[in-house]
VEXFIFI-354735 format. One record per atom (N, C-alpha, C): atom name; x, y, z; residue in three letters; residue number from 0. Coordinates in Angstrom, 1 decimal. Layout:
// VEXFIFI-354735
zapa;east;north;up;vodo;fiza
CA;X;Y;Z;ALA;NUM
...
// end
This chain:
// VEXFIFI-354735
zapa;east;north;up;vodo;fiza
N;158.5;211.9;282.8;UNK;0
CA;157.3;211.1;282.6;UNK;0
C;157.1;210.8;281.1;UNK;0
N;157.3;211.7;280.3;UNK;1
CA;157.1;211.5;278.8;UNK;1
C;158.2;210.5;278.3;UNK;1
N;159.4;210.6;278.8;UNK;2
CA;160.4;209.7;278.4;UNK;2
C;160.2;208.3;278.8;UNK;2
N;159.5;208.0;279.9;UNK;3
CA;159.1;206.7;280.3;UNK;3
C;158.1;206.1;279.3;UNK;3
N;157.2;206.8;278.8;UNK;4
CA;156.2;206.3;277.9;UNK;4
C;156.9;206.0;276.5;UNK;4
N;157.8;206.8;276.1;UNK;5
CA;158.5;206.6;274.8;UNK;5
C;159.4;205.4;274.9;UNK;5
N;160.0;205.2;276.0;UNK;6
CA;160.9;204.0;276.1;UNK;6
C;160.1;202.7;276.2;UNK;6
N;159.0;202.7;276.9;UNK;7
CA;158.2;201.5;277.0;UNK;7
C;157.6;201.1;275.7;UNK;7
N;157.2;202.1;274.9;UNK;8
CA;156.6;201.8;273.6;UNK;8
C;157.6;201.3;272.6;UNK;8
N;158.8;201.7;272.6;UNK;9
CA;159.8;201.3;271.7;UNK;9
C;160.4;199.9;271.9;UNK;9
N;160.2;199.4;273.1;UNK;10
CA;160.7;198.1;273.4;UNK;10
C;159.8;196.9;273.1;UNK;10
N;158.6;197.3;272.6;UNK;11
CA;157.6;196.2;272.2;UNK;11
C;157.9;195.7;270.8;UNK;11
N;157.6;194.4;270.6;UNK;12
CA;157.8;193.8;269.3;UNK;12
C;156.5;194.1;268.5;UNK;12
N;156.7;194.0;267.2;UNK;13
CA;155.6;194.2;266.3;UNK;13
C;154.5;193.1;266.4;UNK;13
N;155.0;191.9;266.6;UNK;14
CA;154.1;190.7;266.7;UNK;14
C;154.2;190.1;268.1;UNK;14
N;153.1;189.5;268.5;UNK;15
CA;153.1;188.7;269.7;UNK;15
C;153.5;187.3;269.5;UNK;15
N;153.5;186.6;270.6;UNK;16
CA;154.0;185.2;270.6;UNK;16
C;153.1;184.3;269.7;UNK;16
N;151.8;184.5;269.7;UNK;17
CA;150.9;183.8;268.9;UNK;17
C;151.1;184.0;267.4;UNK;17
N;151.5;185.2;267.0;UNK;18
CA;151.8;185.6;265.6;UNK;18
C;152.9;184.8;265.1;UNK;18
N;154.0;184.7;265.9;UNK;19
CA;155.1;183.9;265.5;UNK;19
C;154.8;182.4;265.4;UNK;19
N;154.0;181.9;266.3;UNK;20
CA;153.6;180.5;266.3;UNK;20
C;152.8;180.2;265.0;UNK;20
N;151.8;181.1;264.7;UNK;21
CA;151.0;180.9;263.5;UNK;21
C;151.8;181.0;262.3;UNK;21
N;152.8;181.9;262.2;UNK;22
CA;153.7;182.0;261.1;UNK;22
C;154.5;180.8;260.9;UNK;22
N;155.1;180.3;261.9;UNK;23
CA;155.8;179.0;261.8;UNK;23
C;155.0;177.9;261.4;UNK;23
N;153.8;177.8;261.9;UNK;24
CA;152.8;176.7;261.5;UNK;24
C;152.5;176.8;260.0;UNK;24
N;152.3;178.0;259.5;UNK;25
CA;152.0;178.2;258.1;UNK;25
C;153.2;177.8;257.2;UNK;25
N;154.4;178.2;257.7;UNK;26
CA;155.6;177.8;256.9;UNK;26
C;155.7;176.3;256.9;UNK;26
N;155.4;175.6;258.0;UNK;27
CA;155.5;174.2;258.0;UNK;27
C;154.5;173.6;257.0;UNK;27
N;153.3;174.1;257.0;UNK;28
CA;152.3;173.6;256.1;UNK;28
C;152.7;173.8;254.6;UNK;28
N;153.3;174.9;254.3;UNK;29
CA;153.8;175.1;252.9;UNK;29
C;154.9;174.1;252.6;UNK;29
N;155.8;173.8;253.5;UNK;30
CA;156.8;172.8;253.2;UNK;30
C;156.2;171.4;253.1;UNK;30
N;155.3;171.1;253.9;UNK;31
CA;154.6;169.8;253.8;UNK;31
C;153.9;169.7;252.4;UNK;31
N;153.2;170.8;252.0;UNK;32
CA;152.6;170.8;250.7;UNK;32
C;153.5;170.5;249.5;UNK;32
N;154.7;171.1;249.6;UNK;33
CA;155.7;170.9;248.6;UNK;33
C;156.2;169.5;248.6;UNK;33
N;156.4;168.9;249.8;UNK;34
CA;156.8;167.5;249.9;UNK;34
C;155.7;166.6;249.3;UNK;34
N;154.4;166.9;249.5;UNK;35
CA;153.3;166.1;249.0;UNK;35
C;153.3;166.2;247.4;UNK;35
N;153.8;167.3;246.9;UNK;36
CA;153.8;167.5;245.4;UNK;36
C;154.9;166.8;244.8;UNK;36
N;156.0;166.5;245.5;UNK;37
CA;157.2;165.9;244.9;UNK;37
C;156.9;164.4;244.5;UNK;37
N;157.8;163.9;243.7;UNK;38
CA;157.8;162.5;243.2;UNK;38
C;157.0;162.3;242.0;UNK;38
N;156.6;161.0;241.8;UNK;39
CA;155.8;160.7;240.6;UNK;39
C;156.5;160.5;239.3;UNK;39
N;157.8;160.6;239.4;UNK;40
CA;158.6;160.4;238.2;UNK;40
C;158.8;158.9;237.9;UNK;40
N;159.2;158.6;236.7;UNK;41
CA;159.5;157.3;236.2;UNK;41
C;161.0;157.0;236.4;UNK;41
N;161.3;155.7;236.7;UNK;42
CA;162.7;155.3;236.8;UNK;42
C;163.4;155.3;235.5;UNK;42
N;162.7;155.0;234.4;UNK;43
CA;163.2;155.0;233.1;UNK;43
C;162.7;156.2;232.3;UNK;43
N;163.6;157.1;231.9;UNK;44
CA;163.1;158.3;231.2;UNK;44
C;162.4;158.1;229.9;UNK;44
N;162.5;157.0;229.3;UNK;45
CA;161.8;156.7;228.1;UNK;45
C;160.4;156.2;228.3;UNK;45
N;160.0;155.9;229.5;UNK;46
CA;158.7;155.4;229.8;UNK;46
C;157.9;156.5;230.6;UNK;46
N;156.7;156.7;230.1;UNK;47
CA;155.8;157.7;230.7;UNK;47
C;155.1;157.1;232.0;UNK;47
N;155.1;157.9;233.0;UNK;48
CA;154.4;157.4;234.3;UNK;48
C;153.2;158.2;234.6;UNK;48
N;152.1;157.6;234.8;UNK;49
CA;150.8;158.3;235.2;UNK;49
C;150.8;158.7;236.6;UNK;49
N;151.9;158.5;237.4;UNK;50
CA;151.9;158.8;238.8;UNK;50
C;151.9;160.3;239.0;UNK;50
N;152.3;161.1;238.0;UNK;51
CA;152.3;162.6;238.2;UNK;51
C;150.9;163.1;238.2;UNK;51
N;149.9;162.4;237.8;UNK;52
CA;148.5;162.9;237.8;UNK;52
C;147.7;162.4;239.0;UNK;52
N;148.3;162.1;240.1;UNK;53
CA;147.6;161.5;241.3;UNK;53
C;146.8;162.6;242.0;UNK;53
N;145.9;162.3;242.8;UNK;54
CA;145.1;163.2;243.6;UNK;54
C;146.0;164.0;244.5;UNK;54
N;146.9;163.3;245.1;UNK;55
CA;147.8;163.9;246.1;UNK;55
C;148.6;165.1;245.4;UNK;55
N;149.1;164.9;244.2;UNK;56
CA;149.9;165.9;243.6;UNK;56
C;149.1;167.0;243.0;UNK;56
N;148.0;166.7;242.4;UNK;57
CA;147.2;167.7;241.7;UNK;57
C;146.2;168.5;242.5;UNK;57
N;145.7;167.9;243.6;UNK;58
CA;144.6;168.5;244.4;UNK;58
C;145.1;168.8;245.8;UNK;58
N;145.5;167.7;246.5;UNK;59
CA;145.8;167.9;247.9;UNK;59
C;147.0;168.8;248.2;UNK;59
N;148.1;168.6;247.5;UNK;60
CA;149.2;169.5;247.8;UNK;60
C;149.0;171.0;247.5;UNK;60
N;148.3;171.4;246.4;UNK;61
CA;148.0;172.8;246.3;UNK;61
C;147.1;173.4;247.3;UNK;61
N;146.1;172.6;247.8;UNK;62
CA;145.3;173.0;248.9;UNK;62
C;146.0;173.2;250.2;UNK;62
N;146.9;172.3;250.5;UNK;63
CA;147.8;172.4;251.7;UNK;63
C;148.7;173.7;251.6;UNK;63
N;149.3;173.9;250.4;UNK;64
CA;150.1;175.0;250.2;UNK;64
C;149.4;176.4;250.4;UNK;64
N;148.2;176.4;249.7;UNK;65
CA;147.4;177.7;249.9;UNK;65
C;146.9;177.9;251.3;UNK;65
N;146.6;176.8;252.0;UNK;66
CA;146.2;176.9;253.4;UNK;66
C;147.4;177.4;254.2;UNK;66
N;148.6;177.0;253.9;UNK;67
CA;149.7;177.5;254.7;UNK;67
C;150.0;179.0;254.4;UNK;67
N;149.8;179.4;253.1;UNK;68
CA;150.0;180.8;252.8;UNK;68
C;148.9;181.6;253.5;UNK;68
N;147.7;181.1;253.5;UNK;69
CA;146.6;181.8;254.2;UNK;69
C;146.8;182.0;255.7;UNK;69
N;147.4;180.9;256.3;UNK;70
CA;147.7;181.0;257.7;UNK;70
C;148.8;182.0;258.0;UNK;70
N;149.8;182.1;257.2;UNK;71
CA;150.8;183.1;257.3;UNK;71
C;150.2;184.5;257.2;UNK;71
N;149.4;184.7;256.2;UNK;72
CA;148.7;186.0;256.0;UNK;72
C;147.9;186.4;257.2;UNK;72
N;147.2;185.4;257.7;UNK;73
CA;146.4;185.6;258.9;UNK;73
C;147.3;186.0;260.1;UNK;73
N;148.4;185.3;260.3;UNK;74
CA;149.3;185.6;261.4;UNK;74
C;149.9;187.0;261.3;UNK;74
N;150.1;187.4;260.0;UNK;75
CA;150.7;188.8;259.9;UNK;75
C;149.6;189.8;260.2;UNK;75
N;148.4;189.6;259.8;UNK;76
CA;147.3;190.6;260.0;UNK;76
C;146.7;190.6;261.4;UNK;76
N;146.9;189.5;262.2;UNK;77
CA;146.3;189.4;263.5;UNK;77
C;147.0;190.4;264.5;UNK;77
N;146.2;191.2;265.2;UNK;78
CA;146.8;192.1;266.1;UNK;78
C;147.1;191.4;267.4;UNK;78
N;148.3;191.7;267.9;UNK;79
CA;148.7;191.1;269.2;UNK;79
C;147.9;191.8;270.3;UNK;79
N;147.7;191.0;271.4;UNK;80
CA;147.0;191.6;272.6;UNK;80
C;147.9;192.4;273.4;UNK;80
// end
């Protein structure tokens, strides 16, 4: 009887299905945030472009990235049922 309890407990995963889904969603948000941050360069290296100071690159992308990291942290901390 004791060996049955030990075997059933060792076959369980550390995370549940929802934890893996939330982790994947957080990773996707981080990647989307880095894509939002990219670009803004000038075609000519001798000409300065103000495109690097856009709202998307300076505000939106870091918020999306931090949200993705927060979602991954939540997914790690959430207890599976």
